[in-house]
C-alpha positions in Angstrom: -24.5 -89.0 3.1 -23.5 -87.5 6.5 -20.9 -85.3 4.6 -23.6 -83.9 2.4 -25.8 -83.0 5.4 -22.9 -81.2 7.1 -22.2 -79.3 3.8 -25.8 -78.3 3.5 -26.0 -77.1 7.1 -22.8 -75.0 6.5 -24.2 -73.4 3.4 -27.5 -72.6 5.2 -25.6 -71.0 8.1 -23.6 -68.8 5.7 -26.9 -67.7 4.0 -28.5 -66.8 7.3 -25.4 -64.8 8.3 -25.5 -63.0 4.9 -29.2 -62.2 5.3 -28.6 -60.8 8.8 -25.7 -58.6 7.6 -27.8 -57.4 4.7 -30.5 -56.4 7.1 -27.9 -54.2 9.0 -26.5 -52.6 5.9 -29.8 -52.2 4.0 -32.5 -51.7 6.7 -36.1 -52.1 5.6 -38.5 -49.2 5.1 -39.9 -49.7 8.6 -36.4 -49.2 10.1 -36.1 -46.4 12.7 -32.6 -45.5 11.4 -31.8 -41.7 11.7 -31.5 -39.9 8.4 -29.6 -36.5 8.6 -31.5 -33.5 7.3 -29.5 -30.7 5.7 -31.1 -27.3 6.2 -31.3 -25.2 3.1 -29.0 -22.2 3.3 -30.3 -18.9 2.1 -28.2 -15.7 1.4 -28.9 -12.2 0.2 -27.0 -11.9 -3.1 -24.6 -9.0 -3.6 -23.5 -7.2 -6.8 -23.5 -3.7 -5.4 -20.4 -1.6 -5.1 -18.6 -1.5 -1.7 -15.4 0.0 -0.4 -12.7 -2.0 1.4 -10.3 -0.3 3.7 -7.7 -2.7 5.3 -4.8 -2.4 7.7 -2.1 -5.1 7.0 -1.0 -7.3 9.9 2.7 -6.3 10.5 4.6 -4.3 8.0 5.1 -5.7 4.5 8.5 -5.2 2.8 7.7 -4.2 -0.8 11.2 -2.9 -1.9 14.8 -2.6 -1.0 17.0 0.5 -1.6 20.6 1.7 -1.0 21.2 4.4 1.6 24.1 6.8 1.2 25.9 7.2 4.5 27.8 10.2 5.9 31.0 9.2 4.0 29.2 8.9 0.7 29.2 5.1 0.7 26.0 3.5 -0.6 24.8 0.6 1.5 21.6 -1.6 1.4 21.4 -2.8 5.0 18.2 -4.7 4.5 19.6 -6.7 1.5 22.9 -7.3 3.3 21.1 -8.7 6.3 19.0 -11.1 4.3 15.6 -9.3 4.2 13.5 -10.1 1.1 10.7 -8.5 -0.7 7.5 -10.0 0.6 8.7 -10.4 4.2 6.4 -9.1 6.9 8.1 -7.4 9.8 6.2 -8.3 13.0 8.4 -6.7 15.7 11.6 -4.9 16.3 13.6 -5.9 19.4 10.5 -7.5 20.8 8.2 -4.5 20.2 5.3 -5.2 17.8 5.0 -2.9 14.8 2.0 -2.3 12.5 3.0 0.8 10.5 5.9 2.4 8.6 5.9 5.3 11.2 6.4 2.8 14.0 9.3 1.1 12.2 11.1 4.5 11.6 10.5 5.7 15.2 11.9 2.5 16.8 14.9 2.3 14.5 15.8 5.9 15.3 15.3 5.4 19.1 17.6 2.4 19.1 20.2 3.8 16.7 22.0 0.5 16.6 21.7 -3.1 15.4 18.1 -4.3 15.6 16.5 -7.7 15.6 13.5 -8.0 13.4 11.0 -10.8 13.9 9.9 -11.6 10.3 7.3 -13.8 8.7 8.3 -15.3 5.3 6.3 -17.9 3.4 4.4 -18.7 6.6 7.6 -19.2 8.7 8.7 -16.9 11.4 12.4 -16.0 11.7 14.7 -13.4 13.2 16.8 -11.1 11.0 19.5 -8.9 12.4 20.0 -5.5 10.7 22.4 -2.7 11.3 20.7 0.6 10.2 22.6 3.2 8.2 22.7 6.9 9.1 21.4 8.6 6.0 23.5 11.6 4.7 20.3 13.0 3.1 18.1 13.5 6.1 20.1 12.4 9.2 17.8 9.5 10.0 18.8 5.9 10.7 17.3 3.6 8.0 17.0 -0.1 7.2 16.9 0.4 3.4 13.4 -0.9 2.9 10.1 0.3 1.4 7.1 -0.9 3.4 3.3 -1.0 3.2 0.9 -1.2 6.0 -2.5 -0.2 4.5 -4.6 -0.7 1.4 -8.0 0.4 0.1 -10.1 0.0 -3.0 -13.5 -0.5 -4.5 -15.1 -3.8 -5.3 -18.5 -5.7 -5.2 -20.3 -7.4 -2.4 -20.7 -11.2 -3.0 -23.3 -12.1 -0.4 -24.8 -11.3 3.0 -25.8 -14.1 5.4 -28.7 -13.0 7.6 -28.4 -16.2 9.7 -25.1 -15.2 11.2 -24.7 -11.6 10.1 -21.6 -12.3 8.0 -20.6 -11.2 4.5 -18.2 -12.0 1.6 -16.9 -9.6 -1.0 -14.6 -9.2 -4.0 -14.4 -12.9 -5.0 -10.6 -12.7 -5.0 -8.0 -11.9 -2.5 -6.3 -8.5 -1.9 -2.7 -8.9 -3.0 0.3 -6.6 -3.0 1.2 -5.5 -6.5 4.9 -5.6 -5.9 5.1 -9.0 -4.2 1.9 -10.7 -5.5 1.3 -12.0 -2.0 -2.1 -12.0 -0.2 -2.1 -9.3 2.5 -2.9 -10.6 6.0 -5.7 -8.6 7.8 -5.0 -6.8 11.0 -8.2 -4.8 10.9 -10.4 -3.3 8.2 -13.9 -2.1 7.3 -16.5 -2.7 4.6 -17.8 0.7 3.5 -20.5 2.1 1.3 -19.2 3.4 -1.9 -20.2 5.1 -5.2 -18.6 4.2 -8.5 -17.3 7.2 -10.5 -15.5 5.5 -13.4 -15.2 2.0 -14.9 -12.1 1.1 -16.9 -12.8 -1.8 -19.3 -10.5 -4.8 -19.1 -8.6 -6.1 -22.1 -6.4 -9.1 -22.7 -3.4 -8.9 -20.4 -4.8 -5.8 -18.7 -7.4 -6.1 -16.0 -10.3 -3.7 -15.7 -10.5 -1.1 -12.9 -13.3 0.4 -10.8 -12.8 3.9 -9.4 -15.1 5.5 -6.9 -15.4 7.2 -3.5 -16.2 6.0 0.0 -19.0 7.6 2.0 -20.4 7.3 5.5 -16.9 6.1 6.6 -17.8 6.7 10.2 -20.6 4.2 9.9 -19.1 1.1 8.2 -21.2 -1.8 6.9 -19.0 -4.3 8.8 -15.5 -5.3 9.9 -13.0 -7.5 7.9 -11.8 -10.7 9.5 -10.2 -12.6 6.7 -8.5 -12.0 3.3 -7.9 -15.1 1.2 -7.8 -16.1 -2.5 -11.6 -16.4 -2.5 -12.2 -12.8 -1.3 -12.6 -10.9 1.9 -14.9 -12.0 4.7 -16.2 -10.5 7.9 -18.9 -9.6 10.3 -21.6 -7.1 9.3 -22.5 -4.3 11.7 -26.0 -4.1 10.3 -28.2 -5.9 7.9 -27.2 -5.5 4.3 -30.0 -5.3 1.8 -30.2 -5.7 -2.0 -32.6 -3.5 -3.9 -33.3 -6.3 -6.5 -33.8 -9.1 -4.0 -36.0 -8.2 -1.1 -35.7 -11.7 0.4 -32.8 -14.1 0.7 -32.6 -16.9 -1.9 -31.4 -20.5 -1.6 -27.8 -21.3 -2.3 -27.3 -23.4 -5.4 -25.4 -26.7 -5.1 -22.4 -27.7 -7.2 -24.5 -30.1 -9.4 -26.8 -27.2 -10.3 -24.1 -25.2 -11.9 -24.3 -25.0 -15.7 -22.0 -23.4 -18.2 -23.4 -20.4 -19.8 -22.6 -17.0 -21.4 -20.5 -14.4 -19.7 -22.1 -11.0 -19.3 
């Protein structure tokens, strides 16, 4: 009998604890628990043509070539030293470089072995190169082709009036030779006018050709280039002739598969 009473009391205690815990996990309607409120985000949709002019951070190696020296011997100093296509040269002997002209000027001032700080696949390293004196033009050369700028026409994706930012293109700007995304040193979003549209086909992407205008008064400055597009800060409000007011951003569960136009 006494054992049954103890067992009943134990069960009752467990039930009371369970009810108390349930009250903490599932509070009643009169509970003062805070519920986070998500503010609806609104954007001005894009679609209009824009120009993108971008300076690449560092100097991108897009090719390697042999240099004929004064004795007629052909040497590829960049290849011999271990430079690779896709490397970004950040500095030469401690001096930062951001253009092909700066690379050539420094190499011909030093006229001897140089130490290049290089970024490769996200990792920084030092590569030592001995330039070759070219028989053709009398200049010291590293045997590399480099790129420091790019420009093109695309479409604006959105403008955010809340923080004065924009997104454009919907894809990253990549180097054709290396297929790598180009890091932004600086750049501008410009007004543009489409002159010609080349239709895309299987295995051959389409192309938009146009002109930049009002280049001295850019729409904004580029801050980031990634696989989702280019992003930056607008220097003025960007309007859309079709949508006079910003519209709410759709959520992922609102996306539906439909026809492509």
